[in-house]
mmCIF file as gemmi writes it, N, C-alpha and C atoms, coordinates in Angstrom:
data_model
loop_
_atom_site.group_PDB
_atom_site.id
_atom_site.type_symbol
_atom_site.label_atom_id
_atom_site.label_alt_id
_atom_site.label_comp_id
_atom_site.label_asym_id
_atom_site.label_entity_id
_atom_site.label_seq_id
_atom_site.pdbx_PDB_ins_code
_atom_site.Cartn_x
_atom_site.Cartn_y
_atom_site.Cartn_z
_atom_site.occupancy
_atom_site.B_iso_or_equiv
_atom_site.pdbx_formal_charge
_atom_site.auth_seq_id
_atom_site.auth_asym_id
_atom_site.pdbx_PDB_model_num
ATOM 1 N N . MET Axp A 1 ? 0.135 -18.256 1.68 1 0 ? 1 A 1
ATOM 2 C CA . MET Axp A 1 ? -0.554 -17.049 1.16 1 0 ? 1 A 1
ATOM 3 C C . MET Axp A 1 ? -1.829 -17.642 0.91 1 0 ? 1 A 1
ATOM 4 N N . THR Axp A 2 ? -2.945 -16.872 1.57 1 0 ? 2 A 1
ATOM 5 C CA . THR Axp A 2 ? -4.22 -16.97 0.98 1 0 ? 2 A 1
ATOM 6 C C . THR Axp A 2 ? -5.183 -15.534 0.99 1 0 ? 2 A 1
ATOM 7 N N . THR Axp A 3 ? -5.568 -15.673 -0.418 1 0 ? 3 A 1
ATOM 8 C CA . THR Axp A 3 ? -6.078 -14.392 -0.663 1 0 ? 3 A 1
ATOM 9 C C . THR Axp A 3 ? -7.593 -14.241 -0.777 1 0 ? 3 A 1
ATOM 10 N N . LEU Axp A 4 ? -7.933 -13.189 -0.116 1 0 ? 4 A 1
ATOM 11 C CA . LEU Axp A 4 ? -9.617 -13.223 0.375 1 0 ? 4 A 1
ATOM 12 C C . LEU Axp A 4 ? -10.187 -13.255 -1.366 1 0 ? 4 A 1
ATOM 13 N N . GLN Axp A 5 ? -9.556 -12.698 -2.202 1 0 ? 5 A 1
ATOM 14 C CA . GLN Axp A 5 ? -10.167 -12.518 -3.643 1 0 ? 5 A 1
ATOM 15 C C . GLN Axp A 5 ? -9.013 -12.246 -4.758 1 0 ? 5 A 1
ATOM 16 N N . ALA Axp A 6 ? -9.412 -12.663 -5.752 1 0 ? 6 A 1
ATOM 17 C CA . ALA Axp A 6 ? -8.492 -12.134 -6.77 1 0 ? 6 A 1
ATOM 18 C C . ALA Axp A 6 ? -8.627 -10.836 -7.338 1 0 ? 6 A 1
ATOM 19 N N . MET Axp A 7 ? -7.171 -9.928 -7.179 1 0 ? 7 A 1
ATOM 20 C CA . MET Axp A 7 ? -7.658 -8.816 -7.464 1 0 ? 7 A 1
ATOM 21 C C . MET Axp A 7 ? -6.589 -8.495 -8.541 1 0 ? 7 A 1
ATOM 22 N N . ASN Axp A 8 ? -7.028 -7.573 -9.428 1 0 ? 8 A 1
ATOM 23 C CA . ASN Axp A 8 ? -5.81 -6.848 -10.537 1 0 ? 8 A 1
ATOM 24 C C . ASN Axp A 8 ? -5.4 -5.889 -10.133 1 0 ? 8 A 1
ATOM 25 N N . GLU Axp A 9 ? -4.503 -5.086 -10.692 1 0 ? 9 A 1
ATOM 26 C CA . GLU Axp A 9 ? -3.502 -4.231 -10.32 1 0 ? 9 A 1
ATOM 27 C C . GLU Axp A 9 ? -4.023 -2.854 -10.018 1 0 ? 9 A 1
ATOM 28 N N . ALA Axp A 10 ? -5.39 -2.675 -10.838 1 0 ? 10 A 1
ATOM 29 C CA . ALA Axp A 10 ? -6.213 -1.554 -10.662 1 0 ? 10 A 1
ATOM 30 C C . ALA Axp A 10 ? -7.017 -1.755 -9.357 1 0 ? 10 A 1
ATOM 31 N N . GLN Axp A 11 ? -7.192 -2.696 -9.104 1 0 ? 11 A 1
ATOM 32 C CA . GLN Axp A 11 ? -7.877 -3.264 -7.71 1 0 ? 11 A 1
ATOM 33 C C . GLN Axp A 11 ? -7.153 -2.905 -6.51 1 0 ? 11 A 1
ATOM 34 N N . ILE Axp A 12 ? -5.863 -3.3 -6.662 1 0 ? 12 A 1
ATOM 35 C CA . ILE Axp A 12 ? -5.101 -3.027 -5.742 1 0 ? 12 A 1
ATOM 36 C C . ILE Axp A 12 ? -4.789 -1.853 -5.263 1 0 ? 12 A 1
ATOM 37 N N . ARG Axp A 13 ? -4.492 -0.835 -6.404 1 0 ? 13 A 1
ATOM 38 C CA . ARG Axp A 13 ? -4.224 0.375 -6.719 1 0 ? 13 A 1
ATOM 39 C C . ARG Axp A 13 ? -5.472 1.28 -5.75 1 0 ? 13 A 1
ATOM 40 N N . ALA Axp A 14 ? -6.632 0.959 -5.937 1 0 ? 14 A 1
ATOM 41 C CA . ALA Axp A 14 ? -7.816 1.743 -5.29 1 0 ? 14 A 1
ATOM 42 C C . ALA Axp A 14 ? -7.783 1.358 -4.04 1 0 ? 14 A 1
ATOM 43 N N . ALA Axp A 15 ? -7.638 0.224 -3.603 1 0 ? 15 A 1
ATOM 44 C CA . ALA Axp A 15 ? -7.513 -0.393 -2.133 1 0 ? 15 A 1
ATOM 45 C C . ALA Axp A 15 ? -6.381 0.285 -1.407 1 0 ? 15 A 1
ATOM 46 N N . LEU Axp A 16 ? -5.403 0.115 -2.041 1 0 ? 16 A 1
ATOM 47 C CA . LEU Axp A 16 ? -4.155 0.927 -1.45 1 0 ? 16 A 1
ATOM 48 C C . LEU Axp A 16 ? -4.533 2.497 -1.228 1 0 ? 16 A 1
ATOM 49 N N . LEU Axp A 17 ? -4.761 3.195 -2.289 1 0 ? 17 A 1
ATOM 50 C CA . LEU Axp A 17 ? -5.254 4.652 -2.141 1 0 ? 17 A 1
ATOM 51 C C . LEU Axp A 17 ? -6.466 4.862 -1.131 1 0 ? 17 A 1
ATOM 52 N N . GLU Axp A 18 ? -7.407 4.048 -0.89 1 0 ? 18 A 1
ATOM 53 C CA . GLU Axp A 18 ? -8.264 4.117 0.053 1 0 ? 18 A 1
ATOM 54 C C . GLU Axp A 18 ? -7.551 4.148 1.43 1 0 ? 18 A 1
ATOM 55 N N . ILE Axp A 19 ? -6.929 2.975 1.36 1 0 ? 19 A 1
ATOM 56 C CA . ILE Axp A 19 ? -6.218 2.908 3.086 1 0 ? 19 A 1
ATOM 57 C C . ILE Axp A 19 ? -5.491 4.305 3.238 1 0 ? 19 A 1
ATOM 58 N N . LEU Axp A 20 ? -4.847 4.64 2.574 1 0 ? 20 A 1
ATOM 59 C CA . LEU Axp A 20 ? -4.134 5.957 2.448 1 0 ? 20 A 1
ATOM 60 C C . LEU Axp A 20 ? -4.795 7.091 3.114 1 0 ? 20 A 1
ATOM 61 N N . GLU Axp A 21 ? -5.616 7.324 2.497 1 0 ? 21 A 1
ATOM 62 C CA . GLU Axp A 21 ? -6.778 8.144 2.541 1 0 ? 21 A 1
ATOM 63 C C . GLU Axp A 21 ? -7.111 8.191 3.894 1 0 ? 21 A 1
ATOM 64 N N . ASN Axp A 22 ? -7.529 6.998 4.617 1 0 ? 22 A 1
ATOM 65 C CA . ASN Axp A 22 ? -8.137 6.869 5.697 1 0 ? 22 A 1
ATOM 66 C C . ASN Axp A 22 ? -6.597 7.212 6.75 1 0 ? 22 A 1
ATOM 67 N N . VAL Axp A 23 ? -5.852 7.064 6.332 1 0 ? 23 A 1
ATOM 68 C CA . VAL Axp A 23 ? -4.626 6.726 7.521 1 0 ? 23 A 1
ATOM 69 C C . VAL Axp A 23 ? -4.072 8.631 7.453 1 0 ? 23 A 1
ATOM 70 N N . ALA Axp A 24 ? -4.089 9.254 6.154 1 0 ? 24 A 1
ATOM 71 C CA . ALA Axp A 24 ? -3.767 10.603 6.334 1 0 ? 24 A 1
ATOM 72 C C . ALA Axp A 24 ? -5.037 11.236 5.596 1 0 ? 24 A 1
ATOM 73 N N . PRO Axp A 25 ? -6.079 11.681 6.161 1 0 ? 25 A 1
ATOM 74 C CA . PRO Axp A 25 ? -7.017 12.238 5.641 1 0 ? 25 A 1
ATOM 75 C C . PRO Axp A 25 ? -6.765 13.883 5.061 1 0 ? 25 A 1
ATOM 76 N N . GLU Axp A 26 ? -5.835 14.541 5.968 1 0 ? 26 A 1
ATOM 77 C CA . GLU Axp A 26 ? -5.375 15.814 5.481 1 0 ? 26 A 1
ATOM 78 C C . GLU Axp A 26 ? -4.537 15.899 4.204 1 0 ? 26 A 1
ATOM 79 N N . ALA Axp A 27 ? -3.967 14.504 3.687 1 0 ? 27 A 1
ATOM 80 C CA . ALA Axp A 27 ? -2.982 14.869 2.388 1 0 ? 27 A 1
ATOM 81 C C . ALA Axp A 27 ? -3.892 15.09 1.484 1 0 ? 27 A 1
ATOM 82 N N . ASP Axp A 28 ? -2.964 15.639 0.349 1 0 ? 28 A 1
ATOM 83 C CA . ASP Axp A 28 ? -3.237 16.271 -0.898 1 0 ? 28 A 1
ATOM 84 C C . ASP Axp A 28 ? -3.043 14.943 -1.932 1 0 ? 28 A 1
ATOM 85 N N . PHE Axp A 29 ? -4.17 14.106 -2.314 1 0 ? 29 A 1
ATOM 86 C CA . PHE Axp A 29 ? -3.763 12.998 -3.06 1 0 ? 29 A 1
ATOM 87 C C . PHE Axp A 29 ? -3.365 13.122 -4.442 1 0 ? 29 A 1
ATOM 88 N N . ASP Axp A 30 ? -3.884 14.418 -5.152 1 0 ? 30 A 1
ATOM 89 C CA . ASP Axp A 30 ? -4.102 15.162 -6.135 1 0 ? 30 A 1
ATOM 90 C C . ASP Axp A 30 ? -2.415 15.12 -6.453 1 0 ? 30 A 1
ATOM 91 N N . GLU Axp A 31 ? -1.396 15.396 -5.603 1 0 ? 31 A 1
ATOM 92 C CA . GLU Axp A 31 ? -0.375 15.865 -5.394 1 0 ? 31 A 1
ATOM 93 C C . GLU Axp A 31 ? 0.749 14.593 -5.582 1 0 ? 31 A 1
ATOM 94 N N . LEU Axp A 32 ? 0.1 13.399 -5.435 1 0 ? 32 A 1
ATOM 95 C CA . LEU Axp A 32 ? 0.501 12.291 -5.256 1 0 ? 32 A 1
ATOM 96 C C . LEU Axp A 32 ? 0.898 11.255 -6.408 1 0 ? 32 A 1
ATOM 97 N N . SER Axp A 33 ? 1.879 11.243 -7.049 1 0 ? 33 A 1
ATOM 98 C CA . SER Axp A 33 ? 2.148 10.579 -8.063 1 0 ? 33 A 1
ATOM 99 C C . SER Axp A 33 ? 2.79 8.888 -7.793 1 0 ? 33 A 1
ATOM 100 N N . ALA Axp A 34 ? 2.707 8.058 -8.713 1 0 ? 34 A 1
ATOM 101 C CA . ALA Axp A 34 ? 2.742 6.882 -8.504 1 0 ? 34 A 1
ATOM 102 C C . ALA Axp A 34 ? 4.141 6.345 -8.248 1 0 ? 34 A 1
ATOM 103 N N . GLY Axp A 35 ? 5.353 7.293 -8.123 1 0 ? 35 A 1
ATOM 104 C CA . GLY Axp A 35 ? 6.704 7.171 -8.151 1 0 ? 35 A 1
ATOM 105 C C . GLY Axp A 35 ? 7.315 7.499 -6.987 1 0 ? 35 A 1
ATOM 106 N N . VAL Axp A 36 ? 6.564 8.467 -6.131 1 0 ? 36 A 1
ATOM 107 C CA . VAL Axp A 36 ? 7.253 9.17 -5.163 1 0 ? 36 A 1
ATOM 108 C C . VAL Axp A 36 ? 7.026 8.307 -3.687 1 0 ? 36 A 1
ATOM 109 N N . ASP Axp A 37 ? 7.893 8.895 -2.796 1 0 ? 37 A 1
ATOM 110 C CA . ASP Axp A 37 ? 8.085 7.857 -1.435 1 0 ? 37 A 1
ATOM 111 C C . ASP Axp A 37 ? 6.922 8.369 -0.56 1 0 ? 37 A 1
ATOM 112 N N . VAL Axp A 38 ? 5.902 7.594 -0.524 1 0 ? 38 A 1
ATOM 113 C CA . VAL Axp A 38 ? 4.679 7.816 -0.008 1 0 ? 38 A 1
ATOM 114 C C . VAL Axp A 38 ? 4.861 8.182 1.489 1 0 ? 38 A 1
ATOM 115 N N . ARG Axp A 39 ? 5.651 7.923 2.233 1 0 ? 39 A 1
ATOM 116 C CA . ARG Axp A 39 ? 5.663 8.014 3.634 1 0 ? 39 A 1
ATOM 117 C C . ARG Axp A 39 ? 6.134 9.565 3.51 1 0 ? 39 A 1
ATOM 118 N N . GLU Axp A 40 ? 7.215 9.873 2.662 1 0 ? 40 A 1
ATOM 119 C CA . GLU Axp A 40 ? 7.462 11.223 2.695 1 0 ? 40 A 1
ATOM 120 C C . GLU Axp A 40 ? 6.593 12.278 2.133 1 0 ? 40 A 1
ATOM 121 N N . ALA Axp A 41 ? 5.889 11.986 0.993 1 0 ? 41 A 1
ATOM 122 C CA . ALA Axp A 41 ? 4.667 12.784 0.489 1 0 ? 41 A 1
ATOM 123 C C . ALA Axp A 41 ? 3.347 13.012 1.33 1 0 ? 41 A 1
ATOM 124 N N . LEU Axp A 42 ? 3.298 11.787 2.093 1 0 ? 42 A 1
ATOM 125 C CA . LEU Axp A 42 ? 2.047 12.253 2.703 1 0 ? 42 A 1
ATOM 126 C C . LEU Axp A 42 ? 2.323 12.186 4.44 1 0 ? 42 A 1
ATOM 127 N N . ASP Axp A 43 ? 3.605 12.588 4.535 1 0 ? 43 A 1
ATOM 128 C CA . ASP Axp A 43 ? 4.293 12.79 5.994 1 0 ? 43 A 1
ATOM 129 C C . ASP Axp A 43 ? 3.561 11.817 6.985 1 0 ? 43 A 1
ATOM 130 N N . ILE Axp A 44 ? 3.59 10.286 6.612 1 0 ? 44 A 1
ATOM 131 C CA . ILE Axp A 44 ? 3.1 9.387 7.609 1 0 ? 44 A 1
ATOM 132 C C . ILE Axp A 44 ? 4.551 8.787 8.45 1 0 ? 44 A 1
ATOM 133 N N . ASP Axp A 45 ? 4.272 8.45 9.468 1 0 ? 45 A 1
ATOM 134 C CA . ASP Axp A 45 ? 5.666 7.922 10.29 1 0 ? 45 A 1
ATOM 135 C C . ASP Axp A 45 ? 5.563 6.17 10.059 1 0 ? 45 A 1
ATOM 136 N N . SER Axp A 46 ? 6.452 5.776 10.622 1 0 ? 46 A 1
ATOM 137 C CA . SER Axp A 46 ? 6.547 3.964 10.585 1 0 ? 46 A 1
ATOM 138 C C . SER Axp A 46 ? 5.408 3.302 10.86 1 0 ? 46 A 1
ATOM 139 N N . PHE Axp A 47 ? 5.003 3.875 12.032 1 0 ? 47 A 1
ATOM 140 C CA . PHE Axp A 47 ? 3.699 3.374 12.742 1 0 ? 47 A 1
ATOM 141 C C . PHE Axp A 47 ? 2.519 3.424 11.448 1 0 ? 47 A 1
ATOM 142 N N . ASP Axp A 48 ? 2.208 4.424 11.099 1 0 ? 48 A 1
ATOM 143 C CA . ASP Axp A 48 ? 1.242 4.96 10.211 1 0 ? 48 A 1
ATOM 144 C C . ASP Axp A 48 ? 1.06 3.535 9.004 1 0 ? 48 A 1
ATOM 145 N N . PHE Axp A 49 ? 2.68 3.738 8.397 1 0 ? 49 A 1
ATOM 146 C CA . PHE Axp A 49 ? 2.713 2.818 7.428 1 0 ? 49 A 1
ATOM 147 C C . PHE Axp A 49 ? 2.602 1.6 7.626 1 0 ? 49 A 1
ATOM 148 N N . LEU Axp A 50 ? 2.811 1.139 8.92 1 0 ? 50 A 1
ATOM 149 C CA . LEU Axp A 50 ? 2.644 -0.358 9.116 1 0 ? 50 A 1
ATOM 150 C C . LEU Axp A 50 ? 0.973 -0.512 9.338 1 0 ? 50 A 1
ATOM 151 N N . ASN Axp A 51 ? 0.376 0.344 9.7 1 0 ? 51 A 1
ATOM 152 C CA . ASN Axp A 51 ? -1.068 0.297 9.804 1 0 ? 51 A 1
ATOM 153 C C . ASN Axp A 51 ? -1.631 0.063 8.079 1 0 ? 51 A 1
ATOM 154 N N . VAL Axp A 52 ? -1.066 0.581 7.346 1 0 ? 52 A 1
ATOM 155 C CA . VAL Axp A 52 ? -1.135 0.748 5.921 1 0 ? 52 A 1
ATOM 156 C C . VAL Axp A 52 ? -0.851 -0.878 5.357 1 0 ? 52 A 1
ATOM 157 N N . LEU Axp A 53 ? 0.055 -1.369 5.778 1 0 ? 53 A 1
ATOM 158 C CA . LEU Axp A 53 ? 0.29 -2.36 5.315 1 0 ? 53 A 1
ATOM 159 C C . LEU Axp A 53 ? -0.576 -3.556 6.049 1 0 ? 53 A 1
ATOM 160 N N . ILE Axp A 54 ? -0.742 -3.348 7.097 1 0 ? 54 A 1
ATOM 161 C CA . ILE Axp A 54 ? -1.533 -4.599 7.773 1 0 ? 54 A 1
ATOM 162 C C . ILE Axp A 54 ? -2.815 -4.414 7.078 1 0 ? 54 A 1
ATOM 163 N N . ALA Axp A 55 ? -3.669 -3.138 6.961 1 0 ? 55 A 1
ATOM 164 C CA . ALA Axp A 55 ? -5.078 -3.073 6.312 1 0 ? 55 A 1
ATOM 165 C C . ALA Axp A 55 ? -4.807 -3.731 4.889 1 0 ? 55 A 1
ATOM 166 N N . LEU Axp A 56 ? -3.919 -3.385 4.383 1 0 ? 56 A 1
ATOM 167 C CA . LEU Axp A 56 ? -3.753 -3.949 2.814 1 0 ? 56 A 1
ATOM 168 C C . LEU Axp A 56 ? -3.708 -5.493 2.848 1 0 ? 56 A 1
ATOM 169 N N . ASN Axp A 57 ? -2.688 -6.047 3.941 1 0 ? 57 A 1
ATOM 170 C CA . ASN Axp A 57 ? -2.98 -7.424 4.203 1 0 ? 57 A 1
ATOM 171 C C . ASN Axp A 57 ? -4.339 -7.951 4.351 1 0 ? 57 A 1
ATOM 172 N N . GLU Axp A 58 ? -5.253 -7.185 4.913 1 0 ? 58 A 1
ATOM 173 C CA . GLU Axp A 58 ? -6.256 -7.835 5.259 1 0 ? 58 A 1
ATOM 174 C C . GLU Axp A 58 ? -7.255 -7.596 3.789 1 0 ? 58 A 1
ATOM 175 N N . GLN Axp A 59 ? -7.076 -6.523 3.451 1 0 ? 59 A 1
ATOM 176 C CA . GLN Axp A 59 ? -8.06 -6.614 2.062 1 0 ? 59 A 1
ATOM 177 C C . GLN Axp A 59 ? -7.683 -7.661 1.003 1 0 ? 59 A 1
ATOM 178 N N . THR Axp A 60 ? -5.879 -7.846 1.082 1 0 ? 60 A 1
ATOM 179 C CA . THR Axp A 60 ? -5.588 -8.684 -0.27 1 0 ? 60 A 1
ATOM 180 C C . THR Axp A 60 ? -5.304 -9.997 -0.006 1 0 ? 60 A 1
ATOM 181 N N . GLY Axp A 61 ? -5.091 -10.186 1.525 1 0 ? 61 A 1
ATOM 182 C CA . GLY Axp A 61 ? -4.497 -11.656 1.94 1 0 ? 61 A 1
ATOM 183 C C . GLY Axp A 61 ? -3.257 -11.653 1.486 1 0 ? 61 A 1
ATOM 184 N N . VAL Axp A 62 ? -2.418 -10.888 1.243 1 0 ? 62 A 1
ATOM 185 C CA . VAL Axp A 62 ? -1.025 -10.974 1.188 1 0 ? 62 A 1
ATOM 186 C C . VAL Axp A 62 ? -0.19 -10.282 2.119 1 0 ? 62 A 1
ATOM 187 N N . GLU Axp A 63 ? 0.758 -11.399 2.793 1 0 ? 63 A 1
ATOM 188 C CA . GLU Axp A 63 ? 1.295 -10.93 4.047 1 0 ? 63 A 1
ATOM 189 C C . GLU Axp A 63 ? 2.726 -10.27 3.574 1 0 ? 63 A 1
ATOM 190 N N . ILE Axp A 64 ? 2.951 -9.055 4.141 1 0 ? 64 A 1
ATOM 191 C CA . ILE Axp A 64 ? 4.467 -8.432 4.072 1 0 ? 64 A 1
ATOM 192 C C . ILE Axp A 64 ? 5.455 -8.682 5.002 1 0 ? 64 A 1
ATOM 193 N N . PRO Axp A 65 ? 6.079 -9.547 4.737 1 0 ? 65 A 1
ATOM 194 C CA . PRO Axp A 65 ? 7.144 -9.986 5.751 1 0 ? 65 A 1
ATOM 195 C C . PRO Axp A 65 ? 7.853 -8.343 5.971 1 0 ? 65 A 1
ATOM 196 N N . GLU Axp A 66 ? 8.332 -8.023 7.144 1 0 ? 66 A 1
ATOM 197 C CA . GLU Axp A 66 ? 8.972 -6.759 7.887 1 0 ? 66 A 1
ATOM 198 C C . GLU Axp A 66 ? 10.421 -6.833 7.24 1 0 ? 66 A 1
ATOM 199 N N . ALA Axp A 67 ? 10.907 -7.765 6.661 1 0 ? 67 A 1
ATOM 200 C CA . ALA Axp A 67 ? 12.038 -7.872 5.779 1 0 ? 67 A 1
ATOM 201 C C . ALA Axp A 67 ? 11.761 -7.148 4.462 1 0 ? 67 A 1
ATOM 202 N N . ASP Axp A 68 ? 10.652 -7.051 4.091 1 0 ? 68 A 1
ATOM 203 C CA . ASP Axp A 68 ? 10.37 -6.369 2.635 1 0 ? 68 A 1
ATOM 204 C C . ASP Axp A 68 ? 9.852 -5.165 2.674 1 0 ? 68 A 1
ATOM 205 N N . TYR Axp A 69 ? 9.673 -4.359 3.893 1 0 ? 69 A 1
ATOM 206 C CA . TYR Axp A 69 ? 8.985 -3.34 4.302 1 0 ? 69 A 1
ATOM 207 C C . TYR Axp A 69 ? 9.897 -1.669 3.472 1 0 ? 69 A 1
ATOM 208 N N . GLY Axp A 70 ? 11.338 -2.053 3.426 1 0 ? 70 A 1
ATOM 209 C CA . GLY Axp A 70 ? 12.385 -1.376 2.818 1 0 ? 70 A 1
ATOM 210 C C . GLY Axp A 70 ? 12.256 -1.359 1.288 1 0 ? 70 A 1
ATOM 211 N N . ARG Axp A 71 ? 11.624 -2.235 0.799 1 0 ? 71 A 1
ATOM 212 C CA . ARG Axp A 71 ? 11.482 -2.345 -0.897 1 0 ? 71 A 1
ATOM 213 C C . ARG Axp A 71 ? 10.138 -1.415 -1.032 1 0 ? 71 A 1
ATOM 214 N N . LEU Axp A 72 ? 9.191 -1.235 -0.323 1 0 ? 72 A 1
ATOM 215 C CA . LEU Axp A 72 ? 7.59 -0.626 -0.581 1 0 ? 72 A 1
ATOM 216 C C . LEU Axp A 72 ? 7.951 0.889 -0.257 1 0 ? 72 A 1
ATOM 217 N N . ILE Axp A 73 ? 8.127 1.636 -1.287 1 0 ? 73 A 1
ATOM 218 C CA . ILE Axp A 73 ? 8.473 2.874 -0.994 1 0 ? 73 A 1
ATOM 219 C C . ILE Axp A 73 ? 7.501 3.827 -1.602 1 0 ? 73 A 1
ATOM 220 N N . SER Axp A 74 ? 6.992 3.608 -3.074 1 0 ? 74 A 1
ATOM 221 C CA . SER Axp A 74 ? 6.228 4.102 -3.661 1 0 ? 74 A 1
ATOM 222 C C . SER Axp A 74 ? 4.771 3.507 -4.149 1 0 ? 74 A 1
ATOM 223 N N . ILE Axp A 75 ? 3.704 4.155 -4.25 1 0 ? 75 A 1
ATOM 224 C CA . ILE Axp A 75 ? 2.469 3.356 -4.588 1 0 ? 75 A 1
ATOM 225 C C . ILE Axp A 75 ? 2.804 2.425 -5.804 1 0 ? 75 A 1
ATOM 226 N N . ASP Axp A 76 ? 3.652 2.415 -6.604 1 0 ? 76 A 1
ATOM 227 C CA . ASP Axp A 76 ? 3.926 1.417 -7.632 1 0 ? 76 A 1
ATOM 228 C C . ASP Axp A 76 ? 4.578 0.376 -6.99 1 0 ? 76 A 1
ATOM 229 N N . ASP Axp A 77 ? 5.447 0.461 -5.944 1 0 ? 77 A 1
ATOM 230 C CA . ASP Axp A 77 ? 6.201 -0.777 -5.518 1 0 ? 77 A 1
ATOM 231 C C . ASP Axp A 77 ? 5.419 -1.524 -4.621 1 0 ? 77 A 1
ATOM 232 N N . ILE Axp A 78 ? 4.408 -0.686 -3.665 1 0 ? 78 A 1
ATOM 233 C CA . ILE Axp A 78 ? 3.566 -1.439 -3.12 1 0 ? 78 A 1
ATOM 234 C C . ILE Axp A 78 ? 2.593 -2.337 -3.955 1 0 ? 78 A 1
ATOM 235 N N . VAL Axp A 79 ? 2.036 -1.649 -5.054 1 0 ? 79 A 1
ATOM 236 C CA . VAL Axp A 79 ? 0.99 -2.513 -5.886 1 0 ? 79 A 1
ATOM 237 C C . VAL Axp A 79 ? 1.816 -3.585 -6.548 1 0 ? 79 A 1
ATOM 238 N N . ASN Axp A 80 ? 3.1 -3.156 -7.401 1 0 ? 80 A 1
ATOM 239 C CA . ASN Axp A 80 ? 3.827 -4.299 -7.889 1 0 ? 80 A 1
ATOM 240 C C . ASN Axp A 80 ? 3.966 -5.597 -7.037 1 0 ? 80 A 1
ATOM 241 N N . TYR Axp A 81 ? 4.322 -5.157 -5.999 1 0 ? 81 A 1
ATOM 242 C CA . TYR Axp A 81 ? 4.643 -6.05 -4.81 1 0 ? 81 A 1
ATOM 243 C C . TYR Axp A 81 ? 3.65 -6.946 -4.492 1 0 ? 81 A 1
ATOM 244 N N . VAL Axp A 82 ? 2.193 -6.247 -4.116 1 0 ? 82 A 1
ATOM 245 C CA . VAL Axp A 82 ? 1.287 -7.356 -3.807 1 0 ? 82 A 1
ATOM 246 C C . VAL Axp A 82 ? 0.667 -8.092 -5.11 1 0 ? 82 A 1
ATOM 247 N N . TRP Axp A 83 ? 0.792 -7.448 -6.36 1 0 ? 83 A 1
ATOM 248 C CA . TRP Axp A 83 ? 0.28 -8.043 -7.467 1 0 ? 83 A 1
ATOM 249 C C . TRP Axp A 83 ? 1.193 -9.289 -7.813 1 0 ? 83 A 1
ATOM 250 N N . ALA Axp A 84 ? 2.575 -9.258 -7.583 1 0 ? 84 A 1
ATOM 251 C CA . ALA Axp A 84 ? 3.215 -10.423 -7.707 1 0 ? 84 A 1
ATOM 252 C C . ALA Axp A 84 ? 3.319 -11.263 -6.713 1 0 ? 84 A 1
ATOM 253 N N . LYS Axp A 85 ? 2.7 -11.016 -5.401 1 0 ? 85 A 1
ATOM 254 C CA . LYS Axp A 85 ? 2.684 -12.089 -4.392 1 0 ? 85 A 1
ATOM 255 C C . LYS Axp A 85 ? 1.344 -12.715 -4.478 1 0 ? 85 A 1
ATOM 256 N N . MET Axp A 86 ? 0.478 -12.253 -5.454 1 0 ? 86 A 1
ATOM 257 C CA . MET Axp A 86 ? -0.659 -12.756 -5.807 1 0 ? 86 A 1
ATOM 258 C C . MET Axp A 86 ? -1.081 -13.958 -6.984 1 0 ? 86 A 1
ATOM 259 N N . ASN Axp A 87 ? 0.028 -13.52 -7.695 1 0 ? 87 A 1
ATOM 260 C CA . ASN Axp A 87 ? -0.004 -14.562 -8.751 1 0 ? 87 A 1
ATOM 261 C C . ASN Axp A 87 ? 1.298 -15.152 -9.037 1 0 ? 87 A 1
């Protein structure tokens, strides 16, 4: 694992939200809470979700194997996963 830069949890969350806003610009992010299913809440398909994970990898350097995709449901799940892999 090669990280582009050390990031804290808040920075990972901010990067993730920015990526999600680019993938789903029409979504209402004020209604998105940390524990809800991101794909369902933002109405994004598996291809869009894959693009989110690729962009997150590019920003954090954390590779997410396909076997782990099912564990990444909510914003908290994704942030905690990336944070754990960075540390």
